[in-house]
KOLGUBA-820182 format. One record per residue: x, y, z of N, C-alpha, C in turn; residue in three letters. Coordinates in pm, whole numbers, plus 50000, padded with zeros to 5 digits. Layout:
<recs>
  n_px  n_py  n_pz ca_px ca_py ca_pz  c_px  c_py  c_pz res
     X     Y     Z     X     Y     Z     X     Y     Z ALA
...
</recs>
This chain:
<recs>
  n_px  n_py  n_pz ca_px ca_py ca_pz  c_px  c_py  c_pz res
 30154 26995 58589 30216 27102 58583 30333 27089 58447 UNK
 30381 27208 58397 30460 27222 58314 30564 27171 58356 UNK
 30624 27228 58454 30762 27202 58460 30842 27171 58636 UNK
 30920 27112 58680 30957 27068 58795 31108 27105 58805 UNK
 31146 27184 58883 31284 27227 58904 31344 27179 59017 UNK
 31443 27122 59018 31509 27029 59151 31603 27155 59171 UNK
 31624 27254 59294 31709 27339 59338 31656 27406 59361 UNK
 31637 27512 59463 31575 27660 59503 31690 27730 59509 UNK
 31794 27720 59465 31914 27808 59447 31877 27965 59306 UNK
 31983 28032 59340 31929 28174 59208 31938 28061 59087 UNK
 31976 27976 59028 32005 27893 58914 31826 27850 58882 UNK
 31818 27809 58978 31624 27719 58966 31532 27839 58989 UNK
 31600 27964 59050 31504 28056 59093 31459 28146 58960 UNK
 31570 28175 58906 31579 28254 58790 31487 28203 58665 UNK
 31553 28053 58643 31443 27953 58548 31328 27978 58558 UNK
 31277 27970 58690 31148 27949 58755 31072 28076 58731 UNK
 31137 28217 58757 31086 28353 58725 31058 28342 58573 UNK
 31183 28304 58481 31147 28350 58370 31026 28270 58294 UNK
 31039 28130 58348 30920 28046 58248 30807 28101 58290 UNK
 30748 28150 58437 30637 28171 58491 30603 28302 58398 UNK
 30671 28363 58380 30633 28512 58307 30584 28476 58172 UNK
 30658 28338 58118 30579 28269 57947 30467 28182 57983 UNK
 30418 28211 58121 30251 28147 58105 30293 27965 58168 UNK
 30382 27951 58203 30428 27823 58252 30387 27817 58388 UNK
 30341 27671 58418 30318 27623 58536 30432 27582 58610 UNK
 30503 27586 58723 30613 27581 58740 30644 27503 58926 UNK
 30685 27425 58973 30709 27407 59092 30854 27398 59107 UNK
 30923 27442 59249 31053 27435 59261 31080 27354 59410 UNK
 31104 27255 59356 31186 27191 59523 31319 27176 59551 UNK
 31323 27236 59698 31472 27252 59732 31433 27161 59882 UNK
 31562 27100 59896 31607 27005 60034 31646 27043 60135 UNK
 31687 27194 60139 31670 27314 60278 31572 27407 60233 UNK
 31641 27506 60347 31577 27616 60289 31617 27689 60157 UNK
 31542 27800 60060 31546 27848 59968 31700 27959 60002 UNK
 31759 27946 59844 31855 27992 59866 31984 27977 59966 UNK
 31997 27860 60018 32117 27846 60130 32229 27806 60137 UNK
 32278 27789 59985 32403 27718 59944 32461 27821 59900 UNK
 32507 27802 59756 32643 27894 59694 32546 27981 59692 UNK
 32434 28019 59664 32378 28142 59608 32360 28228 59749 UNK
 32362 28201 59897 32373 28286 60012 32482 28303 60055 UNK
 32585 28228 59995 32731 28247 60012 32835 28359 59966 UNK
 32776 28353 59807 32826 28465 59719 32874 28587 59764 UNK
 32985 28635 59684 33017 28804 59736 32906 28861 59646 UNK
 32858 28825 59539 32766 28900 59465 32829 28990 59392 UNK
 32931 28958 59303 33013 29051 59219 32961 29014 59055 UNK
 32920 29084 58984 32856 29080 58836 33007 29112 58747 UNK
 33085 28990 58768 33235 29039 58667 33238 28995 58568 UNK
 33188 29035 58474 33199 28944 58355 33335 28975 58281 UNK
 33428 29068 58379 33531 29071 58318 33683 29007 58369 UNK
 33641 28988 58518 33731 28943 58603 33763 28808 58581 UNK
 33708 28691 58527 33712 28619 58529 33804 28548 58413 UNK
 33790 28647 58308 33854 28580 58168 33962 28716 58118 UNK
 34057 28615 58082 34167 28703 57996 34223 28670 57872 UNK
 34128 28552 57829 34138 28519 57698 34036 28500 57625 UNK
 34000 28455 57515 33877 28424 57436 33822 28265 57545 UNK
 33690 28278 57563 33615 28209 57617 33505 28192 57573 UNK
 33444 28060 57586 33265 28022 57555 33185 28110 57642 UNK
 33214 28138 57777 33121 28210 57862 33128 28348 57817 UNK
 33214 28423 57765 33241 28581 57759 33068 28628 57693 UNK
 33009 28589 57596 32891 28633 57552 32781 28625 57637 UNK
 32781 28476 57715 32725 28487 57825 32704 28581 57895 UNK
 32828 28573 57973 32866 28657 58069 32830 28822 58051 UNK
 32878 28891 57902 32852 29002 57912 32654 29034 57900 UNK
 32635 28942 57825 32494 28956 57773 32392 28960 57924 UNK
 32468 28865 57990 32365 28848 58162 32401 29018 58211 UNK
 32533 29056 58258 32576 29173 58301 32451 29289 58251 UNK
 32420 29291 58126 32376 29398 58056 32235 29368 58078 UNK
 32210 29247 58131 32018 29243 58159 32014 29313 58306 UNK
 32131 29301 58384 32108 29333 58547 32004 29456 58582 UNK
 32047 29561 58472 32017 29689 58574 31820 29682 58542 UNK
 31753 29637 58451 31600 29602 58398 31560 29490 58458 UNK
 31631 29357 58499 31598 29275 58570 31590 29327 58727 UNK
 31692 29391 58767 31655 29412 58915 31562 29517 58952 UNK
 31519 29618 58824 31418 29710 58870 31283 29625 58850 UNK
 31279 29505 58746 31155 29431 58751 31131 29342 58891 UNK
 31225 29298 58965 31241 29202 59076 31196 29301 59187 UNK
 31252 29431 59187 31202 29524 59288 31089 29580 59277 UNK
 31012 29577 59152 30911 29640 59151 30794 29522 59191 UNK
 30799 29407 59144 30742 29286 59193 30740 29232 59336 UNK
 30838 29234 59412 30882 29178 59530 30926 29295 59643 UNK
 30936 29420 59576 30994 29507 59711 31143 29474 59781 UNK
 31243 29389 59721 31311 29327 59795 31432 29441 59748 UNK
 31518 29509 59826 31596 29559 59762 31762 29446 59766 UNK
 31826 29459 59676 31952 29380 59641 32057 29415 59625 UNK
 32085 29577 59696 32216 29629 59749 32306 29646 59615 UNK
 32217 29708 59508 32302 29721 59360 32420 29824 59390 UNK
 32486 29784 59328 32639 29903 59315 32678 29882 59191 UNK
 32683 30043 59154 32749 30041 59056 32881 30102 59019 UNK
 32969 30081 59134 33140 30152 59164 33238 30099 59065 UNK
 33160 29973 59038 33297 29898 58910 33397 29813 59004 UNK
 33490 29760 58937 33534 29708 59021 33697 29738 58954 UNK
 33787 29736 59044 33946 29768 59045 34024 29639 59077 UNK
 34078 29604 58927 34170 29487 58967 34331 29539 59021 UNK
 34390 29465 59109 34476 29539 59153 34632 29468 59076 UNK
 34736 29501 59123 34891 29419 59090 34933 29474 59227 UNK
 34995 29381 59301 35078 29411 59436 35255 29367 59386 UNK
 35254 29260 59280 35384 29199 59252 35434 29242 59106 UNK
 35570 29200 59058 35588 29216 58909 35511 29117 58814 UNK
 35503 29012 58932 35438 28897 58849 35300 28908 58825 UNK
 35247 29005 58903 35099 29015 58900 35083 29117 58806 UNK
 35157 29216 58800 35150 29343 58711 35140 29299 58608 UNK
 35212 29172 58568 35271 29106 58409 35071 29054 58368 UNK
 35049 28990 58465 34948 28914 58436 34811 29012 58412 UNK
 34843 29107 58487 34698 29226 58525 34719 29279 58340 UNK
 34834 29314 58336 34842 29371 58177 34775 29336 58050 UNK
 34826 29172 58052 34754 29118 57980 34602 29117 58005 UNK
 34547 29096 58114 34405 29101 58140 34369 29248 58099 UNK
 34392 29337 58113 34383 29454 58085 34365 29491 57922 UNK
 34499 29453 57863 34506 29453 57722 34381 29373 57659 UNK
 34378 29261 57674 34232 29211 57665 34119 29247 57643 UNK
 34070 29297 57762 33940 29337 57751 33971 29519 57683 UNK
 34066 29582 57643 34051 29704 57576 34047 29662 57464 UNK
 34101 29540 57402 34065 29533 57270 33899 29500 57232 UNK
 33858 29443 57367 33703 29402 57339 33627 29519 57369 UNK
 33634 29578 57481 33566 29667 57522 33646 29815 57576 UNK
 33687 29881 57474 33796 29978 57560 33738 30112 57628 UNK
 33573 30121 57594 33499 30193 57679 33471 30174 57802 UNK
 33509 30020 57864 33498 30018 57990 33561 29975 58060 UNK
 33691 30019 58009 33815 29942 58118 33929 30085 58089 UNK
 33987 30115 58261 34085 30197 58230 34207 30164 58277 UNK
 34334 30211 58254 34425 30164 58308 34436 30252 58434 UNK
 34545 30238 58524 34510 30347 58687 34702 30359 58674 UNK
 34767 30454 58683 34878 30458 58772 34856 30447 58933 UNK
 34946 30441 59033 34928 30430 59149 34871 30517 59189 UNK
 34908 30681 59153 34842 30794 59230 34754 30790 59161 UNK
 34659 30734 59039 34549 30741 59010 34433 30649 59070 UNK
 34507 30526 59129 34464 30465 59205 34436 30516 59339 UNK
 34532 30600 59417 34498 30684 59530 34402 30731 59518 UNK
 34388 30836 59412 34268 30921 59402 34142 30874 59388 UNK
 34133 30733 59327 34023 30724 59286 33978 30624 59456 UNK
 34038 30536 59523 34029 30489 59661 34139 30522 59761 UNK
 34135 30612 59817 34209 30677 59907 34293 30552 60001 UNK
 34201 30458 60020 34247 30380 60132 34296 30224 60102 UNK
 34317 30223 59950 34377 30148 59883 34527 30147 59866 UNK
 34641 30046 59907 34751 30065 59879 34788 30109 59733 UNK
 34923 30197 59728 34945 30234 59596 34977 30203 59513 UNK
 34952 30119 59397 35009 30011 59316 34941 30038 59161 UNK
 34979 29972 59099 34891 29989 58964 34789 29915 58976 UNK
 34664 29939 58876 34546 29886 58861 34487 29927 58733 UNK
 34345 29818 58728 34279 29859 58598 34144 29872 58668 UNK
 34049 29988 58588 33958 30012 58619 33824 29923 58518 UNK
 33759 29842 58578 33617 29789 58517 33496 29851 58509 UNK
 33499 29956 58457 33347 30042 58506 33224 29986 58532 UNK
 33180 29878 58424 33076 29827 58411 33070 29669 58528 UNK
 33149 29631 58607 33138 29523 58668 33072 29568 58796 UNK
 32945 29531 58797 32879 29632 58918 32887 29457 59043 UNK
 32840 29470 59185 32764 29374 59231 32639 29408 59303 UNK
 32616 29304 59373 32475 29293 59445 32471 29222 59591 UNK
 32393 29261 59635 32378 29147 59762 32322 29009 59711 UNK
 32416 28890 59713 32368 28761 59638 32248 28718 59698 UNK
 32213 28688 59826 32146 28662 59903 31989 28699 59851 UNK
 32002 28840 59858 31871 28928 59835 31840 28886 59706 UNK
 31944 28894 59618 31892 28899 59467 31846 28742 59441 UNK
 31890 28660 59494 31822 28516 59471 31698 28501 59535 UNK
 31695 28578 59679 31532 28575 59706 31451 28645 59601 UNK
 31501 28797 59585 31383 28850 59483 31352 28776 59365 UNK
 31455 28656 59311 31394 28590 59199 31304 28486 59209 UNK
 31342 28401 59302 31199 28333 59409 31086 28419 59419 UNK
 31100 28518 59501 30990 28579 59543 30904 28617 59409 UNK
 30981 28667 59326 30907 28694 59169 30850 28594 59135 UNK
 30901 28499 59119 30839 28362 59066 30732 28322 59102 UNK
 30734 28355 59249 30599 28323 59322 30508 28404 59288 UNK
 30492 28515 59270 30419 28628 59229 30359 28604 59101 UNK
 30434 28539 59021 30409 28508 58916 30302 28388 58855 UNK
 30305 28316 58989 30286 28162 59003 30316 28055 59020 UNK
 30480 28081 59030 30510 27937 59090 30514 27939 59249 UNK
 30527 27739 59245 30507 27700 59389 30637 27636 59448 UNK
 30711 27674 59551 30838 27671 59603 30794 27551 59690 UNK
 30885 27433 59740 30853 27316 59788 30971 27372 59890 UNK
 31001 27367 60013 31156 27377 60027 31135 27276 60164 UNK
 31248 27198 60185 31278 27086 60269 31204 26959 60195 UNK
 31171 26951 60078 31158 26857 60002 31235 26841 59899 UNK
 31309 26692 59929 31461 26638 59875 31398 26543 59784 UNK
 31476 26552 59671 31444 26451 59503 31540 26367 59556 UNK
 31486 26237 59552 31610 26102 59575 31628 25985 59466 UNK
 31474 26032 59390 31504 25968 59212 31374 26005 59146 UNK
 31429 25906 59026 31290 25957 58925 31203 25830 58892 UNK
 31066 25905 58826 30972 25774 58768 30951 25778 58668 UNK
 30998 25635 58543 31019 25656 58402 30945 25584 58404 UNK
 30842 25606 58293 30771 25505 58209 30762 25514 58069 UNK
 30783 25417 58010 30808 25393 57881 30905 25491 57794 UNK
 31021 25496 57869 31148 25554 57856 31127 25685 57884 UNK
 31052 25751 57932 31023 25900 57953 31024 25947 58126 UNK
 31064 26058 58120 31084 26070 58287 30941 26149 58280 UNK
 30870 26091 58379 30742 26149 58398 30737 26223 58574 UNK
 30806 26190 58618 30795 26263 58799 30914 26247 58855 UNK
 30894 26284 58983 31047 26286 59048 30982 26214 59217 UNK
 31061 26121 59223 31022 26096 59396 31086 26187 59470 UNK
 31001 26240 59586 31087 26327 59687 31029 26254 59847 UNK
 31103 26336 59926 31081 26291 60092 30923 26356 60110 UNK
 30852 26411 60018 30714 26497 60022 30641 26397 59953 UNK
 30683 26267 59868 30561 26226 59775 30650 26276 59629 UNK
 30570 26171 59521 30581 26177 59410 30529 26307 59336 UNK
 30566 26384 59233 30541 26456 59188 30562 26450 59054 UNK
 30468 26481 58987 30455 26452 58805 30528 26600 58736 UNK
 30582 26615 58647 30562 26710 58543 30614 26692 58402 UNK
 30597 26758 58287 30587 26725 58198 30767 26751 58143 UNK
 30817 26835 58207 30915 26863 58176 30989 26888 58332 UNK
 31142 26845 58381 31247 26870 58506 31343 26893 58430 UNK
 31382 26992 58542 31526 27078 58525 31594 27055 58680 UNK
 31691 27012 58639 31794 26955 58780 31915 27069 58793 UNK
 31888 27142 58893 31955 27280 58899 32020 27252 59030 UNK
 32043 27167 59106 32094 27187 59232 32241 27166 59281 UNK
 32304 27262 59188 32441 27261 59228 32528 27149 59232 UNK
 32604 27187 59320 32723 27083 59319 32656 26928 59408 UNK
 32525 26915 59414 32446 26797 59418 32416 26727 59317 UNK
 32410 26812 59198 32358 26775 59072 32412 26597 59021 UNK
 32537 26612 59055 32571 26495 58991 32515 26354 59050 UNK
 32475 26345 59180 32438 26253 59223 32307 26204 59163 UNK
 32207 26306 59155 32039 26299 59075 32081 26263 58945 UNK
 32183 26292 58872 32253 26248 58745 32262 26089 58689 UNK
 32313 26042 58819 32341 25902 58834 32221 25819 58805 UNK
 32113 25871 58864 32001 25812 58876 31934 25773 58742 UNK
 31976 25882 58640 31951 25916 58508 32043 25838 58424 UNK
 32142 25764 58483 32240 25692 58407 32375 25767 58324 UNK
 32356 25924 58405 32450 26005 58332 32541 26058 58428 UNK
 32683 26063 58397 32770 26072 58476 32840 26232 58436 UNK
 32796 26307 58535 32905 26449 58498 33000 26454 58585 UNK
 33122 26520 58485 33229 26563 58573 33233 26669 58615 UNK
 33191 26679 58748 33151 26779 58856 33254 26766 58993 UNK
 33262 26835 59119 33297 26824 59224 33315 26947 59247 UNK
 33232 26966 59407 33239 27036 59501 33342 27132 59519 UNK
 33368 27279 59557 33448 27349 59581 33417 27436 59675 UNK
 33478 27443 59807 33435 27530 59925 33494 27648 59895 UNK
 33414 27754 59922 33455 27911 59907 33436 27963 60076 UNK
 33525 27972 60156 33529 28075 60279 33553 28238 60279 UNK
 33471 28240 60324 33461 28400 60330 33445 28475 60483 UNK
 33511 28580 60488 33538 28673 60628 33457 28840 60572 UNK
 33371 28865 60681 33320 28988 60692 33360 29107 60782 UNK
 33357 29212 60767 33477 29305 60860 33365 29427 60897 UNK
 33348 29486 61012 33277 29608 61012 33362 29723 61048 UNK
 33335 29866 60953 33423 29984 60961 33316 30108 61004 UNK
 33404 30188 61097 33365 30288 61092 33284 30385 61026 UNK
 33365 30389 60909 33362 30493 60798 33384 30414 60645 UNK
 33306 30438 60558 33341 30359 60468 33494 30366 60369 UNK
 33542 30258 60358 33696 30242 60354 33676 30230 60167 UNK
 33581 30161 60127 33581 30161 59997 33447 30183 59889 UNK
 33451 30217 59766 33355 30240 59694 33302 30145 59612 UNK
 33455 30116 59514 33434 29994 59455 33488 29862 59499 UNK
 33471 29775 59422 33522 29639 59467 33659 29647 59402 UNK
 33726 29533 59513 33858 29539 59474 33940 29406 59462 UNK
 33974 29374 59332 34028 29249 59335 34159 29210 59305 UNK
 34223 29189 59383 34377 29182 59363 34400 29016 59307 UNK
 34520 29007 59265 34594 28906 59181 34640 28818 59237 UNK
 34644 28856 59407 34708 28766 59510 34590 28657 59576 UNK
 34488 28664 59520 34383 28552 59528 34251 28600 59588 UNK
 34283 28746 59619 34198 28797 59783 34117 28892 59657 UNK
 33974 28937 59707 33858 29028 59645 33805 29072 59792 UNK
 33807 29235 59791 33724 29276 59905 33586 29362 59830 UNK
 33470 29344 59906 33340 29381 59807 33254 29470 59924 UNK
 33260 29606 59916 33194 29694 60017 33030 29665 59986 UNK
 32970 29665 60128 32832 29630 60124 32739 29735 60196 UNK
 32655 29742 60218 32569 29833 60296 32609 29829 60416 UNK
 32605 29943 60493 32604 29963 60630 32750 29949 60687 UNK
 32860 29977 60605 32992 30011 60604 33053 29850 60636 UNK
 32988 29769 60551 33049 29606 60549 33130 29599 60481 UNK
 33230 29492 60496 33306 29491 60375 33348 29307 60367 UNK
 33311 29208 60242 33320 29125 60255 33467 29052 60178 UNK
 33530 29003 60246 33646 28952 60203 33662 28776 60176 UNK
 33694 28756 60040 33684 28670 60004 33818 28599 59909 UNK
 33827 28490 59839 33751 28363 59919 33865 28241 59863 UNK
 33852 28173 59964 33955 28034 59915 33872 27940 59875 UNK
 33958 27831 59801 33884 27763 59715 33957 27608 59750 UNK
 33890 27545 59790 33928 27377 59864 33794 27315 59778 UNK
 33914 27234 59697 33810 27092 59629 33768 27013 59711 UNK
 33669 26927 59650 33636 26850 59679 33617 26822 59805 UNK
 33540 26926 59839 33449 26930 60005 33333 26970 59991 UNK
 33240 26914 60049 33128 26948 60101 33140 27012 60235 UNK
 33208 27024 60338 33190 27033 60495 33179 27211 60443 UNK
 33113 27278 60543 33114 27412 60568 33155 27466 60669 UNK
 33236 27362 60755 33326 27457 60817 33450 27566 60778 UNK
 33464 27650 60833 33568 27764 60789 33698 27723 60884 UNK
 33798 27699 60821 33937 27658 60889 33979 27834 60921 UNK
 34055 27807 61043 34138 27939 61095 34281 27986 61000 UNK
 34303 27887 60954 34444 27913 60838 34391 28038 60711 UNK
 34268 27974 60676 34148 28046 60553 34154 28201 60607 UNK
 34102 28208 60727 34071 28360 60805 34173 28408 60769 UNK
 34297 28359 60837 34429 28450 60856 34476 28483 60724 UNK
 34475 28392 60645 34535 28423 60510 34453 28512 60427 UNK
 34316 28516 60419 34238 28636 60336 34251 28782 60461 UNK
 34237 28750 60548 34266 28891 60635 34365 28936 60573 UNK
 34517 28857 60630 34649 28918 60566 34629 28986 60419 UNK
 34581 28891 60354 34587 28966 60176 34516 29113 60179 UNK
 34394 29088 60270 34314 29240 60263 34391 29317 60298 UNK
 34444 29297 60419 34551 29423 60493 34656 29455 60403 UNK
 34720 29379 60334 34839 29416 60229 34761 29510 60144 UNK
 34633 29487 60124 34563 29599 60004 34489 29715 60050 UNK
 34419 29693 60176 34384 29830 60214 34393 29777 60423 UNK
 34547 29892 60428 34575 29854 60518 34472 29885 60670 UNK
 34423 29948 60626 34293 30004 60712 34207 29868 60778 UNK
 34196 29769 60716 34137 29691 60746 34176 29603 60888 UNK
 34313 29660 60908 34334 29618 61048 34284 29644 61174 UNK
 34224 29785 61143 34137 29842 61254 33992 29810 61232 UNK
 33972 29718 61148 33799 29682 61161 33749 29594 61265 UNK
 33632 29580 61285 33556 29520 61368 33491 29401 61272 UNK
 33589 29276 61376 33552 29134 61292 33409 29081 61281 UNK
 33296 29084 61181 33220 29021 61190 33155 28854 61194 UNK
 33201 28843 61098 33166 28666 61102 33241 28620 60944 UNK
 33233 28456 60952 33291 28392 60887 33219 28307 60825 UNK
 33215 28253 60708 33096 28169 60624 33183 28075 60519 UNK
 33113 27979 60471 33138 27905 60337 33071 27873 60251 UNK
 33081 27864 60158 32934 27788 60017 33034 27665 59967 UNK
 32905 27625 59868 32973 27489 59849 32946 27504 59647 UNK
 33056 27565 59586 33057 27587 59473 33043 27454 59367 UNK
 32956 27461 59236 32970 27380 59194 33085 27405 59061 UNK
 33160 27305 59042 33272 27323 58933 33293 27191 58872 UNK
 33294 27248 58722 33313 27100 58640 33476 27116 58612 UNK
 33489 26993 58552 33640 26925 58524 33686 27041 58413 UNK
 33625 27103 58305 33708 27159 58191 33598 27338 58232 UNK
 33578 27377 58353 33556 27509 58385 33439 27572 58316 UNK
 33317 27443 58224 33200 27539 58159 33081 27461 58236 UNK
 33013 27535 58278 32876 27472 58329 32825 27385 58216 UNK
 32732 27321 58296 32622 27220 58206 32517 27313 58167 UNK
 32450 27310 58056 32324 27362 58023 32256 27324 57893 UNK
 32153 27217 57907 32128 27130 57800 32044 27012 57875 UNK
 31993 26930 57757 31895 26817 57773 31990 26699 57790 UNK
 31916 26601 57866 31941 26487 57910 31973 26406 57775 UNK
 32084 26328 57702 32118 26270 57597 31996 26149 57557 UNK
 31935 26097 57649 31833 26005 57621 31690 26064 57683 UNK
 31684 26100 57800 31536 26154 57818 31545 26312 57751 UNK
 31478 26375 57648 31444 26464 57603 31366 26577 57678 UNK
 31285 26532 57807 31243 26594 57866 31312 26667 57995 UNK
 31438 26622 58000 31492 26662 58127 31631 26711 58119 UNK
 31645 26847 58174 31756 26951 58158 31900 26978 58245 UNK
 32008 26931 58233 32057 26950 58346 32097 27091 58316 UNK
 32103 27182 58472 32174 27321 58462 32236 27323 58584 UNK
 32379 27345 58552 32469 27361 58700 32574 27380 58655 UNK
 32701 27368 58725 32819 27377 58688 32885 27552 58694 UNK
 32802 27651 58734 32826 27771 58718 32953 27832 58798 UNK
 32978 27745 58886 33089 27753 58991 33105 27924 59065 UNK
 33219 27991 59016 33210 28156 59072 33148 28263 59010 UNK
 33060 28205 58888 32966 28291 58774 32827 28257 58817 UNK
 32767 28176 58918 32607 28176 58938 32538 28273 58942 UNK
 32596 28398 59022 32499 28507 59041 32513 28573 58884 UNK
 32649 28620 58834 32627 28680 58688 32536 28585 58615 UNK
 32591 28466 58647 32523 28448 58489 32369 28376 58512 UNK
 32299 28430 58613 32171 28383 58645 32076 28410 58557 UNK
 32094 28573 58533 31998 28644 58453 31978 28578 58296 UNK
 32090 28559 58260 32075 28499 58124 32056 28346 58100 UNK
 32116 28266 58197 32045 28109 58220 31912 28081 58221 UNK
 31833 28180 58305 31730 28173 58300 31646 28168 58156 UNK
 31660 28300 58099 31624 28346 57952 31658 28200 57833 UNK
 31804 28166 57860 31846 28050 57756 31747 27895 57765 UNK
 31726 27881 57904 31703 27751 57944 31559 27764 57933 UNK
 31477 27872 57921 31335 27887 57885 31331 27862 57749 UNK
 31430 27931 57680 31419 27937 57512 31435 27789 57487 UNK
 31500 27726 57566 31532 27596 57510 31385 27471 57540 UNK
 31348 27513 57643 31183 27417 57675 31089 27480 57614 UNK
 31104 27584 57521 30990 27651 57442 31020 27597 57286 UNK
 31130 27526 57244 31176 27505 57124 31210 27612 57066 UNK
 31273 27735 57148 31293 27829 57036 31449 27851 57040 UNK
 31519 27906 56923 31657 27921 56905 31726 28001 56999 UNK
 31801 27977 57072 31910 28055 57193 32009 28141 57085 UNK
 31980 28255 57095 32106 28396 57070 32237 28300 57092 UNK
 32283 28231 57150 32415 28190 57157 32423 28063 57121 UNK
 32574 28028 57113 32645 27892 57118 32639 27819 57237 UNK
 32552 27729 57245 32522 27659 57356 32618 27499 57348 UNK
 32701 27477 57224 32764 27320 57231 32858 27321 57331 UNK
 32946 27423 57389 33020 27389 57467 32971 27351 57631 UNK
 32844 27431 57635 32774 27360 57777 32685 27248 57762 UNK
 32742 27163 57649 32599 27053 57671 32650 26952 57771 UNK
 32580 26856 57836 32564 26769 57924 32680 26636 57864 UNK
 32699 26642 57765 32782 26523 57670 32886 26593 57592 UNK
 32915 26701 57621 32997 26759 57518 33140 26682 57479 UNK
 33200 26687 57361 33313 26620 57332 33402 26666 57424 UNK
 33499 26576 57410 33645 26577 57537 33624 26570 57653 UNK
 33485 26562 57738 33557 26518 57883 33527 26333 57900 UNK
 33449 26287 57788 33419 26118 57831 33316 26131 57892 UNK
 33199 26213 57920 33050 26181 57960 33039 26076 57960 UNK
 32979 25961 58063 32889 25857 58035 32769 25846 58042 UNK
 32709 25766 57939 32565 25736 57999 32607 25578 57992 UNK
 32532 25546 58108 32539 25393 58150 32411 25328 58124 UNK
 32430 25213 58023 32316 25150 58048 32290 25000 58137 UNK
</recs>
């Protein structure tokens, strides 16, 4: 085969989709069922604006990826018939204290300089007119920060790749590499050895364990994110509400609201703590008081892949040029999935990538990444 991808989440699946469209033969292996980790746990916000309040290396990729989604979703739906819950109502960022107000003002001013046509400052009365169930506070509306059903989008990428010829092997775990004459030629898995011309390691928070097999230390760690969902009798929100108190509320189909998320570093356990549920619901009710009368649905947790400097790893292994590391997207994996698939495919084809990818190198300066000998 041309390419073996380790990791069947949204990043691995989006890369597989793009590569198969370009004619590559691709196999994707996943240690459990497809899209079961961070990809299925995410709230699905395509918030290119919500994460950044100052200049940041990810902003060009985030904006480019966001702009791709209308056409990408249409293409995926045509190939798979999977509905991804596309919501174009935008994102309302809220401030409930004077400190939050100051931070939100800085955030708004930053984006007003970059994209004045897509951001609007709202008075408390304007917030009420836009979202009657939201507390009467100041806010900023980011009109093109859409959201999707993250699990459905991830599955759509996977099934679209399959429709183009990719093979997905769930319940197949990679545990080592086959190296011949200083070149990685294959992967040892629980289902036997698999050989490929190029190998992509895209298994989220579990990537460092495999990278160590190739003597590469990545400065990554898992961050557990816990979420809650409730059901309402009638719709309470149209737009996603993102408050500076650490809470977001994302309206989904069938009057369902997703409330998130905690951030517990260095944890691979997916249990949900009662204190986290209490904190999330308390914050959500401060923003949308009517949530107090909603029906509790469920809780869950996902394991996000975070890096020490907050930037993903996207690039070739420093010693094995046919091995690529693609991970560490943290809270932006859904948003960055479309552009990541294209950039990685360009890299594998030897094409010029239309972005500065230096900040995302697996051996970038300042992080002290070690190649063991």
